[in-house]
C-alpha positions in Angstrom: 0.0 0.0 0.0 1.1 3.6 -0.6 0.8 6.8 1.4 1.6 10.3 0.1 3.3 13.3 1.6 3.0 16.8 0.1 6.1 19.0 0.6 5.9 22.8 0.5 9.2 24.6 0.4 10.5 28.1 0.9 10.9 30.7 -0.6 9.0 29.4 -3.7 5.7 27.7 -3.2 6.4 24.2 -4.6 4.1 21.2 -4.6 5.8 17.9 -4.9 4.3 14.5 -4.5 6.5 11.8 -2.8 5.3 8.3 -2.6 6.9 5.6 -0.5 6.1 1.9 0.0 5.9 0.2 3.3 8.3 -2.6 3.7 7.2 -5.3 6.1 9.9 -7.2 7.8 12.4 -4.3 8.4 14.3 -5.0 11.6 12.8 -3.2 14.6 14.8 -0.3 16.1 16.2 -0.7 19.6 13.7 0.7 22.1 13.2 0.9 25.8 11.2 -1.8 27.5 7.6 -1.7 26.3 4.6 -2.1 28.5 3.5 -5.7 28.7 1.4 -6.7 25.7 2.3 -3.7 23.6 2.3 -4.3 19.9 5.7 -4.0 18.2 5.9 -0.7 16.2 6.9 -2.6 13.0 3.6 -4.3 13.0 1.9 -0.9 13.2 4.0 0.4 10.3 2.6 -2.2 7.9 -0.6 -0.2 7.8 0.4 3.1 9.3 3.2 4.1 6.9 3.1 7.9 7.6 3.6 7.2 11.3 6.9 5.4 10.6 8.2 8.4 8.7 7.0 10.8 11.4 8.5 8.8 14.3 11.9 8.7 12.6 12.0 12.5 12.6 12.2 13.1 16.3 12.8 12.1 19.8 9.8 9.8 20.2 11.3 7.3 17.7 11.9 4.8 20.5 8.8 5.5 22.6 6.5 2.5 22.7 3.2 2.8 20.8 1.4 1.6 24.0 2.6 4.7 25.8 -0.2 6.6 24.2 -2.5 3.9 22.7 -4.2 1.1 24.5 -6.0 -2.0 23.1 -3.3 -2.6 20.5 -3.3 -6.4 20.8 -7.0 -6.5 20.3 -6.6 -4.1 17.3 -4.0 -6.4 15.7 -6.4 -9.4 16.0 -9.2 -7.4 14.4 -8.5 -4.1 12.7 -12.1 -3.0 13.2 -11.4 -3.0 17.0 -9.9 0.5 17.1 -7.3 1.2 19.8 -7.9 3.9 22.3 -5.7 7.0 21.8 -5.0 9.0 25.0 -5.9 12.6 24.3 -5.7 14.3 27.7 -3.0 16.8 28.7 -1.9 14.3 31.4 -0.7 11.9 28.7 2.0 14.3 27.6 2.4 15.6 31.2 3.8 12.2 32.4 7.1 13.1 30.7 6.8 16.9 30.1 6.0 17.8 33.7 7.1 21.4 33.6 5.2 22.2 30.5 2.1 20.5 31.8 2.2 22.1 35.2 2.7 25.6 33.7 -0.2 25.1 31.2 -2.5 24.3 34.1 -1.8 27.6 35.9 -4.7 29.9 36.2 -4.4 33.7 35.9 -6.5 35.6 38.3 -5.8 39.0 36.6 -9.0 38.7 34.6 -12.4 37.5 35.9 -13.6 34.1 34.7 -16.5 35.6 32.7 -15.2 39.0 31.6 -17.7 40.6 29.2 -16.2 42.8 26.6 -19.5 44.7 26.8 -18.8 46.0 30.2 -18.5 49.9 30.3 -14.7 49.6 30.4 -14.5 46.7 27.9 -13.5 46.4 24.4 -17.0 46.8 23.0 -19.2 48.4 25.6 -22.9 48.6 25.5 -25.2 50.2 24.4 -23.4 50.7 21.1 -22.3 47.1 20.9 -25.9 45.9 21.1 -26.9 48.3 18.3 -23.9 47.7 16.0 -24.1 43.8 16.3 -27.9 43.5 16.4 -29.0 40.2 15.0 -26.0 38.2 16.0 -25.7 35.8 19.0 -22.5 37.6 20.2 -24.8 40.3 21.7 -25.9 37.7 24.3 -22.4 37.4 25.8 -19.2 38.6 24.3 -16.5 37.5 26.8 -12.7 37.8 26.9 -10.7 34.6 26.6 -9.0 32.7 29.5 -6.1 30.3 29.4 -6.0 27.3 27.1 -7.3 24.5 29.4 -10.5 26.5 30.0 -11.4 26.9 26.3 -13.9 24.1 26.2 -15.5 24.8 29.5 -15.9 28.5 28.7 -17.5 28.0 25.3 -20.1 25.6 26.9 -21.1 28.1 29.5 -21.1 31.4 27.5 -24.7 32.6 26.9 -24.4 32.8 23.2 -23.5 29.2 22.5 -25.9 26.6 23.9 -28.9 28.7 25.1 -28.0 28.2 28.7 -28.3 24.4 28.5 -24.9 23.8 30.2 -24.2 25.1 33.7 -21.4 24.5 36.2 -22.0 21.6 38.5 -20.9 23.6 41.5 -22.3 27.0 40.5 -19.7 29.8 40.6 -17.3 27.7 42.6 -16.2 26.2 39.2 -14.0 29.3 38.7 -11.6 27.8 41.2 -11.8 24.3 40.0 -8.6 22.7 38.7 -8.9 22.6 34.9 -7.0 19.3 34.4 -10.1 17.1 34.4 -12.8 16.3 31.8 -15.1 19.2 31.0 -18.0 17.0 32.1 -16.5 16.9 35.7 -17.1 20.7 35.7 -20.2 21.2 33.5 -23.6 19.5 33.4 -26.4 19.5 30.9 -29.4 20.9 32.8 -31.9 20.2 30.1 -31.0 16.7 28.7 -34.6 16.1 27.6 -34.5 19.0 25.2 -32.8 17.5 22.1 -33.0 20.5 19.9 -30.1 23.1 19.8 -32.0 26.3 20.7 -32.1 29.1 23.2 -33.5 27.8 26.4 -33.0 30.5 29.0 -34.1 34.1 28.4 -31.7 36.3 26.4 -29.4 33.5 25.3 -28.2 32.3 21.9 -27.5 28.9 20.4 -24.7 29.8 18.0 -22.4 26.9 18.7 -21.5 24.5 15.8 -19.0 21.7 15.1 -16.6 23.9 13.2 -16.1 26.4 16.0 -15.0 23.5 18.2 -12.0 22.8 15.9 -10.1 25.4 18.0 -11.7 24.6 21.4 -10.6 20.9 21.3 -9.0 18.4 19.0 -10.5 15.4 20.8 -12.3 14.6 17.5 -9.1 14.7 15.4 -9.3 11.0 14.4 -13.0 11.2 13.5 -13.0 14.4 11.5 -12.3 14.4 7.8 -10.3 17.1 6.1 -12.3 20.3 6.1 -15.0 18.6 8.1 -16.5 17.1 5.0 -19.4 14.8 5.7 -17.9 11.6 4.2 -18.3 7.9 4.8 -16.3 6.7 7.7 -16.0 10.1 9.5 -18.0 10.1 12.7 -18.2 13.9 12.8 -18.5 16.7 10.2 -19.6 20.3 9.7 -23.2 19.0 9.4 -23.2 17.0 12.6 -25.7 17.8 15.3 -23.7 20.0 17.7 -25.3 18.6 20.8 -24.1 15.1 20.0 -20.7 16.3 18.8 -19.9 18.3 21.9 -20.7 15.5 24.3 -17.9 13.5 22.6 -15.3 16.1 23.7 -13.5 16.2 27.1 -10.4 18.4 26.8 -9.7 21.9 25.6 -6.6 22.9 23.5 -4.9 19.5 23.4 -1.1 19.5 23.4 -1.0 17.7 20.1 -2.7 20.6 18.4 0.7 22.2 18.1 3.1 19.3 18.8 3.1 16.2 16.7 3.3 13.3 19.1 5.1 11.0 16.6 7.6 13.4 15.1 8.0 15.7 18.1 7.9 18.6 15.6 5.7 21.7 15.5 2.6 21.1 13.4 -0.7 22.4 12.1 -3.8 20.3 12.5 -6.4 23.0 11.7 -7.7 22.0 8.3 -8.9 25.4 7.2 -5.4 26.9 7.7 -3.8 24.0 5.8 -6.3 24.7 3.0 -5.5 28.4 3.0 -1.7 27.9 2.9 -1.9 25.3 0.1 -4.4 27.1 -2.1 -2.8 27.5 -5.6 -1.8 31.1 -6.3 -2.7 31.9 -2.7 -2.5 35.5 -1.5 -2.4 35.0 2.3 0.0 36.8 4.6 2.1 33.7 4.6 2.3 33.6 0.8 3.5 37.3 0.7 6.1 36.7 3.4 9.6 36.3 1.8 10.8 34.7 5.1 7.9 32.3 5.5 8.3 29.0 7.3 8.0 25.9 5.1 6.1 22.8 5.9 5.1 19.3 4.7 1.5 18.3 4.5 1.1 14.7 5.5 -2.0 12.6 4.5 -3.0 10.7 7.6 -6.3 9.1 6.6 -6.4 5.4 7.5 -10.1 5.0 8.1 -11.4 5.4 4.6 -11.4 9.2 4.6 -8.8 12.0 4.1 -7.1 13.7 7.1 -4.2 16.0 6.9 -1.6 17.5 9.2 1.3 19.9 8.3 4.7 19.5 9.9 6.6 22.8 10.1 10.3 23.2 9.2 10.7 25.1 12.5 8.7 26.6 15.3 6.7 29.5 14.0 4.1 30.7 16.4 2.4 32.8 13.7 1.4 29.5 12.2 1.0 27.5 15.4 -1.1 30.2 17.2 -2.6 31.1 13.9 -4.6 27.9 13.9 -7.0 29.4 16.4 -6.0 33.0 17.1 -7.2 33.9 13.6 -10.2 35.1 11.7 -12.3 32.2 10.3 -15.8 31.5 9.0 -17.5 28.7 11.1 -21.2 29.1 10.6 -23.9 29.3 8.0 -24.1 32.6 6.1 -25.2 34.3 2.9 -23.5 34.7 -0.5 -23.4 38.5 -1.0 -23.2 38.0 -4.8 -26.3 35.9 -5.1 -28.1 36.5 -1.9 -28.4 32.7 -1.5 -28.0 31.0 1.9 -24.7 29.2 2.6 -25.2 26.0 4.6 -22.8 23.6 6.3 -22.8 21.5 3.1 -20.5 24.3 1.7 -16.8 24.4 2.6 -17.1 28.2 3.1 -18.5 27.4 6.5 -15.0 26.2 7.5 -12.7 28.9 6.0 -9.6 30.9 7.1 -8.6 33.9 4.9 -5.3 34.5 6.7 -5.3 38.2 5.6 -5.2 41.5 7.4 -8.1 43.8 8.0 -7.6 45.8 4.8 -8.0 42.7 2.6 -11.2 41.3 4.2 -13.8 43.4 2.5 -12.6 42.2 -1.0 -12.0 38.7 0.3 -15.5 38.2 1.7 -17.4 40.0 -1.1 -15.4 38.9 -4.1 -12.9 36.1 -3.6 -14.7 33.9 -1.2 -18.1 35.5 -1.0 -19.5 34.9 2.5 -21.1 37.2 5.1 -22.3 36.1 8.5 -25.6 37.9 9.3 -28.0 40.6 8.2 -28.4 43.7 10.4 -32.1 44.0 11.2 -32.2 47.8 11.1 -30.2 48.6 8.0 -30.7 45.4 6.1 -27.0 45.3 5.4 -25.2 41.9 5.2 -22.3 42.0 7.7 -19.2 40.1 8.8 -18.6 38.8 12.3 -14.9 38.5 13.1 -13.5 35.8 15.3 -10.1 36.5 16.9 -7.6 37.8 14.3 -4.7 38.2 16.6 -2.2 36.6 14.2 -3.2 38.7 11.3 -2.9 41.8 13.4 0.5 40.9 14.7 2.0 39.4 11.5 3.4 42.6 10.0 3.6 44.7 13.2 6.6 46.4 14.5 7.2 43.6 17.0 6.7 41.0 14.2 9.1 42.7 11.9 11.7 42.8 14.7 11.5 39.0 15.0 9.4 38.9 18.2 7.2 35.8 18.2 3.9 35.1 20.0 5.6 32.8 22.6 8.1 35.5 23.5 5.3 37.5 25.1 2.8 34.8 26.0 4.8 31.6 26.5 8.3 32.8 27.6 11.3 30.6 28.2 11.9 29.6 31.8 15.6 30.0 32.7 17.9 29.1 35.6 19.9 31.7 37.5 22.7 31.5 34.9 20.3 32.2 32.0 20.2 28.7 30.7 16.8 27.8 29.2 15.1 25.1 31.2 11.8 24.8 29.3 9.1 26.9 27.6 6.3 28.0 29.9 2.9 27.0 28.6 1.1 29.4 30.9 -0.7 31.2 28.1 -1.5 34.6 29.5 -1.1 38.3 29.0 2.5 39.4 29.3 1.4 41.8 32.1 1.3 38.8 34.4 5.0 38.0 33.8 6.7 41.2 32.8 10.2 40.2 33.9 10.3 37.3 31.5 8.5 39.1 28.6 8.7 42.8 28.0 11.7 43.5 30.3 13.9 40.9 28.5 14.1 43.4 25.6 13.2 46.7 27.2 15.9 46.4 29.8 15.8 50.0 30.9 12.2 49.8 31.9 10.7 48.9 35.3 7.6 46.7 35.5 5.6 49.8 36.2 6.8 51.5 33.1 6.2 48.4 30.9 2.6 48.1 32.2 2.2 51.9 31.7 3.3 51.6 28.0 0.9 48.7 27.4 -2.1 50.4 29.0 -1.3 53.7 27.1 -1.4 52.0 23.7 -4.6 50.1 24.6 -6.3 53.3 26.0 -5.4 55.2 22.8 -6.9 52.5 20.5 -10.0 52.0 22.6 -10.6 55.7 22.2 -10.5 55.3 18.4 -12.9 52.3 18.7 -15.4 54.5 20.6 -15.2 57.1 17.8 -15.7 54.5 15.1 -18.7 53.1 17.0 -20.3 56.6 17.2 -20.1 57.1 13.5 -21.3 53.5 12.7 -24.3 54.1 14.9 -25.0 57.4 13.1 -24.8 55.6 9.8 -27.3 52.9 11.0 -29.7 55.7 12.1 -29.3 57.5 8.7 -30.0 54.3 6.7 -33.1 53.7 8.8 -34.2 57.3 8.2 -33.5 57.0 4.4 -35.5 53.8 4.0 -38.5 55.4 5.8 -38.1 58.4 3.5 -38.3 56.1 0.4 -34.8 56.8 -0.9 -33.9 55.0 -4.1 -33.1 51.3 -3.5 -29.8 51.6 -5.4 -28.6 54.4 -3.1 -29.7 52.4 0.0 -27.7 49.5 -1.4 -24.6 51.6 -1.7 -25.1 52.9 1.8 -25.4 49.3 3.1 -22.1 48.6 1.3 -20.6 51.5 3.2 -22.0 50.0 6.4 -20.2 46.8 5.6 -16.9 48.5 4.9 -17.0 50.6 8.0 -18.2 47.6 10.1 -15.3 45.4 9.0 -12.7 48.1 9.8 -14.1 48.4 13.3 -15.3 44.9 14.2 -11.8 43.4 13.5 -10.6 45.1 16.6 -13.4 44.0 18.9 -12.7 40.4 17.9 -8.9 40.9 18.2 -7.8 40.3 21.8 -5.2 43.0 22.5 -7.2 46.3 22.2 -4.9 46.9 19.2 -1.6 46.4 21.1 -0.5 43.7 18.7 -0.4 46.3 15.9 -1.3 49.8 17.1 -0.4 51.4 13.8 -2.7 49.1 11.8 -5.4 49.5 14.5 -5.4 53.3 14.3 -5.4 53.4 10.5 -8.2 50.8 10.3 -10.4 52.6 12.9 -10.0 56.0 11.3 -10.8 54.5 7.9 -13.9 53.1 9.5 -15.0 56.6 10.5 -14.3 57.8 7.0 -16.4 55.1 5.4 -19.3 55.7 7.8 -19.2 59.4 7.1 -19.2 58.7 3.3 -22.4 56.7 3.7 -24.0 59.4 5.8 -23.1 62.1 3.3 -24.5 59.9 0.4 -27.8 59.5 2.1 -28.0 63.2 3.2 -27.5 64.2 -0.4 -30.3 61.8 -1.5 -32.7 63.1 1.1 -31.8 66.8 0.6 -31.0 67.2 -3.2 
């Protein structure tokens, strides 16, 4: 049998197909003592050829398969008896104790459910409610917490499951240790209601299987490439989300970024692999002359296609960019045709990997997809996810060679400066300024570093408030013009101005740094949003007062 590996090189985008044959009977490599009853790796390689190549790349080459898989002897007797793959953080934590322990730390700097719509938040009400009217994010728009909480938090947020899921121990859950199954913390309070719908007042039911591709990778072996609903794949874009989510237990698995066989950095997020391998692609990665290369490996052994991408080196813009990125993950509308886009369409699992200034053309022309219709203006609008990577990619820090992990996952060193391990305590650098900002800005104190951060954020949030004022004014003007019977073509042009202004603003409510990742881009984008809103207002004023 044959397997295929696609190689993508740097600096030129090259697609080469390499085939290799599995050769049964190759002498087994020397390895440590294996758990009793563990299958010999060579027997596994007879069917799992890509695994052999991956294992030979890195430090796990001599780790027994039974260290992470159980039921192997039964599987060898009957291939239909699938082995169990350990997916918890503890599986990796057995050996990588420091990384595991740091990843389970909880930051108490930010409340557990910190609404961005608070008066001091990134998108305070009442303008947030008006500008995003018609979208579930108006029900609860919360700031993120550390990685182990990702799955718990999305189950509990008011916009996702209609209030169905609640903490087992009320608000005491905020001090629960996160290194357990999500179902040890959360319970379905309405198991008899089988429909995904709002249950409690003022909640939404916007969760879907695609959005969980970032919250957990527990489903990795049962999800076909791009979430296509194909034979053999247990879950897909079209799966009932209530059934799908109850098959998940862990948030942000270690193997999302670290290949367990090759011990190399990797991408598992299918929509990012799709974006980076699109012929004649125009993503930020394609335009980067120093871009990191990778190999796409076909992993499907269960009758359907799965893919991962092994990076040539650690590049947090790609690793973090699997999730801290803008992506489409829900049904929408084709702005060219006006037709609905359902989960049968791959556009419901899509990553543009472009900055804020390219998104209008991308979503109206290249990959036509818009998320929702504003009920007051009738305009089709976009809902951003969390485009932190795209904001940071060409920032001043990014151009200087600073990576995401320098600020959010810094190296832990001994007293002599020797690196001991990489902290996996994913948190704002304000929590650990000595190992983040002050490693480069050596003349600063912690107080000065924090002051610089807050100064940037305050400046950008001020621009966001101004953009929101003018967006609200445009919304009011469109409502007024429609009531006045203004020509439909002029209304349509004003709705287009609404979309342009909205994208240039909303990008920064979805982005998680209040513009700190790229303050120059944030300021330019938000001031352009004001310009586009004012153009729409002027257009309608002229039509109503010729």
